[in-house]
Each structure stands twice: as C-alpha cells, then as structure tokens.
N, C-alpha and C positions, 0 to 999 in steps of 0.2 A: 391631446393629453394622454389618451390610451396608448398611442404608439410610444410616447416617451416613457411611460411606465413599463411597457413591455420591453423596451430596449434596456431600461435600467435593470429589470429582472433578468434579462438574458445576460447582461454584463456580470451581474452578481453570481449567476449560475456558472458562467464560464470561469470566473475567478475561483470558485470552489472546486470545480472539476480540474482546473489547471493545477491547483495544489496537489490533488490526487495524482495527476499525470506526472508532475515533477517528482513527487515522493516515490512513485513506483519506478520511474526511470532512474533516479539516483540510487535507489536500493538495488536495482539491477546492475547498473554500471559498477557500483562499489563491491559487488559480489565476485567480480572477476579477479581483482588483485587481493583476494582475501588474506593470503599468507603474508604479503608485504605489509598490509594494513595492520595485521595482528602483531607483526614484529615491531612496527612503529609504536603501537599502543602499549606493548609490553615494555618498551624502553621508557615511555612517558609516564605510565602509571606504575607506581611502586608495587612490587610483587607481594608485599605484605597486605593483609586485608582481604576481604571477601572478593571484591571485584578483581584486584590485582592477581590473587592466587588463581582465580578462574581463567582470566585472560592468559596468564602464563601457561596454565595447563593446556588450554586450547591451542595456543601457539606451538607448544611442544608437540602436541598430537598432530597438528597440521604439518609441521616440519618433518617429523618422522614418517608420516604417511607419504609426503611428497618424495622422500628418498626411496622408500620401499615400494609404494603403490601409487605412483603419480596418476594413474588412470582414475582413481577415486575422485580426484578434483573435477573430473568431467561432470560429476553430479552437481557441483556448485555452478559450473558453467551453464547447465540447463536451468538451474534455479534463476540465475541472472537473466538468461534469455526469456524465461517465463515472465519475470517482472517487467522487462522491456515490452514484451508483447501485450501484457495487461495494460501498460501505459498507452500503447497504440489503440487498444480496444476503447479506451475512454475518450479518444478523439471524436468518436461518434456523438456522444452526449455533449461534448464541447461545441461541436458544429450545430447540432440540432437536438437539444435536450428533450423536446416533446416526442420526436419520433424514436428516440433511443432511451426511453425510460427503463427499458428492460436491462440495459447495461448498468444503469445506476442501481437498480434493484439487485442485480447480480453482485455488484460491488458491496452492497450492504450485507447481503447473505455471506459473502466471503469474509467480511469484517467480523461478523458474528461467529463464523466457523473457525476463525483463528483461535478463539478462546478454548474450546475443547481440545483442539489439536495441540496447542501449546501445553496444556495441563496434562493431557493423557500421554502424548508421545514424549513430552519433556520428562515426565516422571519415569516412563519406561526406559528412556535413554540416559537417565542420570543427570539431567540438566538441573542446575540449582534453581530453587523456587524463585529467587530474585530475578534470574535470567528469564524464566518463564513469564514473569510479570512484564519484563521489558519487551518480550515478543508479543504479549497481549496488547501492549500499548500501541503497537502499530495498527492493530485492528480498531482500537478505540479512537485513535487520532485520525484515522482514515474515515471512520464512520461519521464523525461530526460534520465534515464538509459535504459528504455524500448525502446525509440525511437532510441537511439544509438545502442542498441543491435540488433534491427530490421534492421537498415541500414547495419550493419556489416554482419548480417545473409543474407540479400539480395545479398551482394557482394559475399559471399560464394556460394550461389545458382548460381549466374552468372558464377563463376569460374567452378563449377561442370558441368554446362550446356555446357560451352566451352570445357572442357576436354572430356566430353562424346561425343560431336559433332566430335571432332578430332580423337577419338579413337573408332569409330564405326567399328565393324568387318564385 
C-alpha cells in the first residue's frame, strides 16, 4: 500500500513539474520567432484598444530595430536559450524530486522574483501596467504547480524518513 501511495505521489509530482517544463520550453521556443509572431498578432488583433495599440507599437519597434540594429535581437535569442535551459534544469526534479528539491525551491524563488522585476524594470522601461501584470502572471502560474510539487515531495521525504527510522538494522 505504501508503494502505491508513493508511486501516486511521484506521478502527481511529475505531472506538476512537467507543466513547468513544458511552459518554460514553449516560452523559450516562441521567443526565437518574436518578430513574425508579433506581425501575426498585429494582423489578428485590431490596432484600436489598449492591447492592440501596445502590440502594434512593439511590432513597429521590432521591425525598425531589425532593419537598423539586427544584432539587438540576439538578446531575445539568449532569453529563449535561458528558458530552454531552465526547462532542462527541471528534468532533475521530474526524475527524482526528493534529491532535487533545491531545483524546485529555486523555481519558487524565481517565480517570486518575477514580481519586483516586472514592476520595477517594467516601469523604468515604459511597459504598460496591464502588460506588467501579464508578465507577473507567468510567475504566479508557475508558482502553483511548483508549490504543490514541493508539498508532495516533502511528504515523500517524511515517509522515507519514517520508513528508514523503523527499518534501521
């Protein structure tokens, strides 16, 4: 019975960590074709309204930057690479959440750190408040599965400690 419960907990933890891995990987891969994605969004979303005006402005800035200073896009390439590498980092807790709780804790710290970064840097860079909230939502939505995975991992650790306590030779 204990093994079945541990297997169920491990599957639940892996499901949550898998969501984080997928989110980071997708965020990374979609940062490479940023300009073409924005062009598509600018065509789909009307340019009137807060979101449409902002997307049109960002699309114009990216297009002009690409023509005059294409090397600046290298920064978003590194951003994409970092997201993909963070996804790889979370393979550790997916394989063995007990031995890799530090990665899950690191992820939770990163989720919390998104909030001041978005609000401080966003304000300094002239990012609209509604977009800062969208950026913060990535931290919030990633925090939820990581927190749940860490709670389940801690329960597994407690069970392992109890079992080893009672089975000391």
